N, C-alpha and C positions, 0 to 999 in steps of 0.2 A: 419077228417084225416082217411085214410084207415088203416086196421089192419096191412097190410104189412109194411106201412110206420112207424107205431108205433113200430112194432117189430124191424125194421131197426134202428130207433133212439135209442131204448133201447140197441140194440147190440153195436152200435157205442159208446154210452155213457159208456158202460161197458168195453170197450177195455182197456187193461193195458199193460205196457211194460214187455217184457219177457227177463230175464237175458241171455238166450241162444243166443239171437240175437247179443250180443256184440261179442261173440267168433266167430259166424258164418258169420256175415255181417258187423261188425265194426261200430255198432251204440250204443249210450248211451242214457239214459233218460234225457230229458230237457224240463221242463214246460209242462209235459203231452204228449210230442211227442218224437219220436225217432230222435236223432241228429247224422248225419253221421260224424265220426271223420276224414274221408278222404277228404270230400269237404265242411263240415260245413253246409249242407242243412238239413232242417227238413223233416221228413217223417211221415205219419199217422201210428199210432200204430196198424198195421195189418201185419201179416206175409207175405201175398202176395205182399203188397206194399213195404215192406222193401226188400224182395227178388228181386222184379222187379227193384227197385232203384239200388241195388248192382250189379245185372247182366247187367243192361243197362249202368250205369255211370262209373262203375269200372270193366269193362269186363276183363281187363288184370289181375286184382287181382283174380277175380272169376275163371279164367282159371288155376290158380296155383294149385299145388297138395294140398291135405288136410293139411299135416304137414307144408309145406312151407307157405301156406295161413294163417294158424294159427299163425305161428311165426311172419309173416309180420304184421298181425293185432295187435298182442300183443305189438310189438315194437312201432307201431303207437299210440296205446292206452297209453303206458308208456310216450311217448313224449308229447302227448296231455295233460295228467294229470300234467306233469312237468311244461309245459307252463301255464296251467290254475292256478296252485298253485303259480307260480311266479307272474302272473298277479294279483291274489288275494292279495298277499303280498304287491305288489306295490300299489294297491288300498287302502289297509289298512293303509300303511305308509302315502300316500298322504292325506288320509282322516284325520288322526291324525294331520298332518301338517296344514291342512285347519281349523280343529277345533281349534287348538292352535292359528292360526292367527285371528280367530273370537274372541277368549277369550282375547287376548292381545289388539285387536282393541277396545273391549268394555272397557277395563281398561283405555285405552288412553282417550276415550270419557268421562268416569265417572270422570276423573280428569281434564277434560277440556283442554287437551293438543292438540298440533297441529297434523294433520294427518301424517306429515313427521317424527314424533317421533318414528314411527315403525322401520325405518332404524336405528335410534339412539339406540333403545332398543336392536336390534339384535347385533349391534356393541358392546354395553356394555356387553351383555351376552357372546359374543365370547372373548372379551378381558379378562374377568375374568374366563373363563372356564378352562384354563390351570392350574391355581392354585386350583380352586374349585374341579375339577375332577382329580387331579394329581394321586390319588391312585385308580382310577377306571380302571379296565382292558379294558373297552370299551370306554375310553376317546375320541378316535378319532371318533368313531361312534356318540357319543353325540354331538361333535362339528360339525360333518357333518350334523346331523339332525337340529341343530340350524341354520346353514348357509343356509339350504334348506327352512326354514320357509318363506312363502311369506308375507312380511311386507313393501312393497314399498308404497309410498304415495297413488298411484292409487288403490292399493289392499286394503289398510286400508279404503279408501273412499268407495270402493265397499262393503266392509264388513259392514261398518256403515249404509249405505243405506239399505242393505239387512236385517240387524238386526232391524232397525226401522220399516221396512215393516212387519217383523214377529211380532213385538210387536203390531203393528196396527191391524194385523189379530186377535191376541189373544183378543185385546180390543173389536173389533167388535163382536166376538163370545160371549164374556161375556155380552156385552150390549144387545144383542138379548135375553139373558136369564134373564136379570134384569127386575123386575116388574116395577120399576120406577127409575128416577134419577133426581138429581139437577144439575144446571149449574152455573158455575162461569165464568164471563167475565171481561176482562180488556184490554184496548187499550193503547199502549205506543209506543215510538219511539226508534229505535236501534241506534247504533253508527253512521250510515249513515243518520240519521234523517228520516228513512223510518218508516211509521206507521205500527205496527203489532198488530194483535188481537189474544189473547190467549183464547182458548175455553177449559175449563176443566169440566169434569163430575164426580160426586160422586155417587156411586151405590153399591149395595150389590150383591155378588155372593157367594152362599153357606154361610159359616160362616165368610166370609172376606169382610170388607168394603174396597173399592178401590177409589182412587182419581187420575184420570189420564188425561193427556193432550190428547184431541181429535185431535186438529190441531192448529198449529201456522200459522196464515194467514197473508200474506202481503197485506196491503190495499193501493192500488195505487189511488191517487187523493183524493176525499173527504172521510171524516170519519163521515158521518151523520148516523142517526138511520137506514135509509133504506139501506145504504152501509153495515153496520154491520149485518143487517138482511140477506141480500143477501149472505154475506160471511158465516154466520152461517148455513144457509139452504143448501148452496153448500157443506159444510163440513158434514152436517147430511146426505145428499143424497149420498155422496161418501162412507160413512161407514154404510149405511142402518140404521140410527138412527131415531127413531120415535119421532117427536115433542110432540105428545100427552102424552108421558110417562114422560115429564118434569113436576115436581111438584113445583119447585122454581127456581128463578134466583137471584143471588147475583152479584152486580156490585159496582163501585166506586161512583155511584150516579150522574154521569155527565148527562147533558140534553140529549145528544145523546143516552144515555141508557134508561133514565126514563122519558123523555119528554112526556107530557100528550097527544099530538097529533101525533108527528113524532119521538118519541123515539123508540129504538129497541124493548123494551118489548111490546109496543102497537102492532107493526107489528107481533111479535112472537105469542102473545095471539090469534090473528086472525087466524094464521096458525094452532096453536094447538087446536083451537076451545074450549078452556076452560081457566078460569083465573088461574094464578099462584101466589104463594107467592113471594113477592118482598122484598129483603133485601138490605139495603145500608150497605156496609162493616162496621162491628163493630169497627175495628181498625182505619179505616179512620175517623169514627165519633168521636171516643175517642180522636184522634189527633186534630180534629177540636174543640172539647170541650176544650182541653188544651189551644189551641191558643186563642179562643174567651174569655175564662175565665181570661186570663192574658193580654188582649189587652192593658190595661192601662200601662203595663210594657214593651211595645214594644220598647220604647226609651232606656230602660236598655240594651236590647239585641243588639240594633244598636250600642250603645257606646262600649259594650264589643267586638262586632265584629270588630269595627275600631281598637281597641287596639290590639286585637289578630292578625289581618291582618298586622298591622304595624310590629309586632314582627316576625310573621311566614312567611310573603311573601318576606322578604329581607334576603338573605343568611347570610350576616354579622351579622345582628340583631339576627337572629335565633341562630347562633353559639355562640354569646356572651351571649344571654339569657340562652341557654342550659348550658353553663359553670357555670352561676350563680345558676341555679337550681340544678346542680350536687352537689353543696356545701351545699345548704340550704333547698331544697324542696323534697317532696315525689314523685313528678312527674318529668319527664325529658323533657317534652314538653307540649304545649297547643294544643287544637283542633280548627280547622277552622270550622265555622258554615256552615251547608248545609241545606237549606230550605226543600229539598225533602226527607231528612232522618228523620224518625219518632223520633229517640232517640237523634238526634244531639244536640238539644237545651239544654237538661238537662245535657248532657256530657260536652258540652262547658262551661256551667255555673259552673258546679262542679269543673272542673280543674282550671277555672279562679279564683274562690274563694279560692281554695287550694293554689294557687300561688300568692295571692293578694299582700302580703308583697314584694315579689320579683319583681312583676310588678311595684309597686310604686318606688322601688329603681332603676329599669332599666329605667323607663320613666324620672325620675329626672336626671339620669346620661346622658340621651340623650337630655335633654332640651325640652322634649315634655310636653306641658301643657294639663293636663287632671284634671281639678278641681273636677271632679266627684269622683276621688279616695280618696278625703278627705271630700266629702260632706256627712253629716250624713244621710240626707233624701234619697239620691241616694243609699247609702250603705244599708240602711234599706230595700229598695225595692229589691236590688240585693240579699240580704240574704234570704228574703222571697221567691222571685222568684226561687232561686236555690232549696230551700227546697220543695216548692210546685211542681215544675217541676219534682223533683226526684220521688215523689209519682206517678205522671202520667207515668213516665218511667217504674216503677215497674209494673204497670198495663199493659202497652203496651207490655212488655216482656212476661207477662203471656198469653196475647192474641195471641202472635205470635207462631202458631203451625199448621202444616199440619195435617188434620184429626180430629181436635178438634170439638166436637159436638156444635151445636148452644146453647144447654142447658147449657153446661159448660161455654161457653163464656158469656152468659147472667148472669150466677151465679157470674162470676168475676166482671161484670159491677154492679150488684146489691150490691155485697159486697163493691165495691168502693164507691157507693152512700152512704152507711152507714158509711164508713170511713170519707167521707166528713162531715157528721154530727159531728163525733168525732173531726175532725180537727177544725171545727167551734167553738165547745165548748172549745177546747184546747186554741184557740186564745182569746176567750172571757174571759177565766179564767186567762190568762197570764202565764200559766204553761209552754207552748211551748215544751211539750214533743216530739212533732212530727215536730218541726222546730228548729233543733239544731244549724244551722248556725245563724239564727236570734237571738236565745237566747244568744249565745256566744257574738255576736256583741253588743246587747243591754247591756249586763253585763259590757262590756268594755267601752261603750259610756258614756259621761258626759252630763247630762241634768240639766237645771236650776230648773225644777220641774219634777223629774223623774216619779212620779206617774201619773201626768196629761199627760205628753208626751207619756208615754208607753200606757196608756189607749186609747189615740187617735190612736196610731199605731195599737194596737190590733183591734180596731173598724174598721179601714180602711181595714186591711187584712182579718178580719172575713167576711166583706161584700163581698170581692172577692171570698171567699170560698163559701158563700151562693149563689152567682151568678153562680158559677160552678155547685153547687148542682141542681139549677133550670135548668141550661143548659142541664145537664145530663138527668134530668127527662123528658124534652121536646124532646130531640133527640132520646131517647130510649123508647118513648111512645109505639111504635109498639111492642117492646119486652115485655113491661109490660102487654100489652093487651093479648099477646100470652103466658104469663108465665105459666098458668095452662096447656095449651096444650103442651108446651115444656116439662113440668115436667112429662107429661104422658109417656114420653120415658122411664123413670126409675121407675116411681111410679104409674102405672095404678091402683094399689090397693087403692090409695087414691083419684083418680080422680072422679069428678062429671060431668056426661055427659052434663048437662045444662051449665056448665062453659067452655066447650071446644069450641075453635074458629075453626070451620070447614068450614068457608065461602068460602075458595078457594079450598076445596077438594070435588069438584062436583062428582067425580067418586066413592066416598065412599057411601055405603049403610047405611044411618044414623040409620034407624030402626034396622038393624042387629047389628050395633055397640052398640046401647043402650042395646039391649037384651044380647049381648055377655058380655058387661061390668058388668051387673047385675049378670050374671052367674059366671063370673070370680071372682068377689069380694065376692062371697059366698063360693068359693072353697079355702080351706086352702092349698091344694096341689100346686095350681098354684100361689097363693099369696106368698107362701114361696120361690118360685123361685126368686121373685123380692126382698124379704128380703135378701136372700143370695147374689143376684147381688149387692145390695147396699153395703153390707159388703165387697165384692170383689173390688168394685170401690173405696171404702175408702182406702183399702190397696194399690191400684194402685196410688191413689193421694199421699199417704204418700211416696211411693217409688220414684215417680217422683219429689216430692218437695225436697227429700233428695239427688237427683241425683244418685240413685242407680239402675237405670233401666238396666244396662249392664248385671248383673248376675241374674236378676229377672226371675222367671219362670212364672210370671203372664203375661197374654195376654195384648193386647192394650185395652184402655178404650172402644172404639167403637166396637171392635170385641167381647168383653165380653157381651156387651148389645145385639148385634146381635144374638149371640149364644142362649141367653135366649129367645128372641122373636121367633127364629126358632124352639125352643124346644116345643112351645105351639102347641096343636093339631089343626086340621083344623076347628073345631067348633068355634074357635076364629079367623076366617079368616079376618074379618074386622078390628079387633084390631091389628092383625099382620101387615096388610097393612098400617094402620095409624102409628104404631110404626116404621116400616122400612122406610116409607116415611119421617118421621121427623128425622130419623137417617141420612138420606142423606143430610139434609140441610147444606148449607155453611153459617156459621156465618160471615165469612169475606172473602176477596179476597186475603188472605195471600199466597195461593197457586200460584196465578198469580204473586204476588210480588216476590216470591222466584224464579219463572220461569224467570222473566225479569232480576233478579240479575245474574242468571246463564247465560242468553243470553248475557248480557253485558260483562261477563268474557270471554265467548267463542268468541264473535264477537267484539274484542277489536280494538284499533288503529292499532295494528300490524297484525290483521287478519280480516280486514274489507271487504274482497272480497269473503267471503264464500257465496255461493248461498243460496237462501231462503230454498230450499229443504234440503240442507246439514245442515244449521243452525237449522232447525226444527228437523232433525234426531238427531243431537247432543243433543239438549235440551231434546228430548223425551227419549233417552237412559240414559242421565245423571240423570233424575228425576223419571223414571218409576220404579214401584215395580215388573213389569213383568220381567221374565228371558228369554232372547232369546233362542230359541230351537236350540242349536248348532248342534246336531246330524242331525236334519232335514235340516238345512241350509247347512251343509257340504255335505250331501248326494245329495242335489240339485246341488251343484257345480260339484260333480263327474258325475252326469247324463249328465250335459251340456258338460263336457269334452268328454264323450264317444260318443256323436252324430257325 
């Protein structure tokens, strides 16, 4: 480049607006250029250019006398500024209205309400505004502002789709930052019997663990392993998600997911080019253990369901039975059994036993023959079944939580296995401390030889508990094998390298990890961090068990763990990678179950025509922990209007 050109560029880049031009030529500064207030054209910031524009385009003004021209330009400038201020006020007002419409639309979605509720909310606000703002001097302005709020069905729909897109953008940004993530998958059918696939990822960003829906995919036609694989890869591609970063996959254990030759995981592993840790949902396995362990008692549940259905499925029977319960029982109704609900069996049995006397009276009055209600052996089985199932339900509730680490879930399973040993001894001894319904029933029952009869009953039921214990041990063998590795998450100071199961963590530098672990375990500074962490986690456990989380200043379980791992210096890089990878593991597919529960509420019999995109947006906004960026979204709406 020549010296002259360089000098010219330097001079051009150094030009600045001169205030004197406003008075002389009627221009103001706008985005680094001179803007003519007479014709709204931009001019280069150079005196000769500004003068030429003024003399050429506004010759009649330029020919005025100096005083007259000055007054004319001052008046034009005053009007321009007045119009500009009015326009800015208008934009500010409409921007606030737009932001409010986004916020109300989000509230509608969070509560699973119809899109048309926007108009209803506006009407409700207006109907109460006269009384609510009666002593406000600007009452009419407030009412006017409410009435101007855009909340029609189509507007709310637009807001919902925009917010879901914004959340998706935030998710994509965070996933690109994440070192690794775990995936949870589940396939189910919606109200229209259309198959849908939920893809959820768990990952760490900064000091926060996140569990977010990547995509809710509609599966048309087949739902085999290859179809699920194609759907997942399409979702990954659309959001720039890298398959090689996935360290584990948790599913419901169906063949289409875990099949040895044509299951989804087999296809995915080939794509990721490395093995992944595979988990079968802990809650699902626990429910299967409960069913398998009490298979001998299935007839009890069938009999109970028949009696409950006879009472609950006929309006007159239900009303008459309800009247009887109001007089004599602690419950005012029974529950109908649902095979797909994890806790249903225990709840049905519990209420049935609590209302047993009333059920006998009612069935006799109706002339219904159910000899089981007076059969001692049947009642023995019923009471044991009810008590045993209640213990399973307590465990199931503990396992049901979004964001719960795999280590905590396995701790709950291991604790229950030990409880089963206690239950077995309790039955063998005949104390029945943990089987109150069975104990009460046996105390009331008459036996020809009480001791012998009771011993036989105890033996039969203790064998069922022993079978459950063995079933648990077999089903959760994978977790037992990984116990030491899972404990590494909160107790690396106690871990032994040779006991860690690192078979699926090909990306980890084993040599570095072993050396780092030795160095770490010799440092009291870093070990103390995990002593303190365990003390904090104990406090969190106590607060959660007492249901006092609302006013607690403690963080979440997983975030506290993540903070400590992040606080380690980079010379423990491999240890940190392993700790954070195991923190992302899904122990169960409860997040998917929660999602489908929300979807069934949103896409109900009365709202079964929601499009797939809108249904997915609804579910995303209802469950996400991300906050839509209202200012950015509102500004985008304003820019589109100005075009």
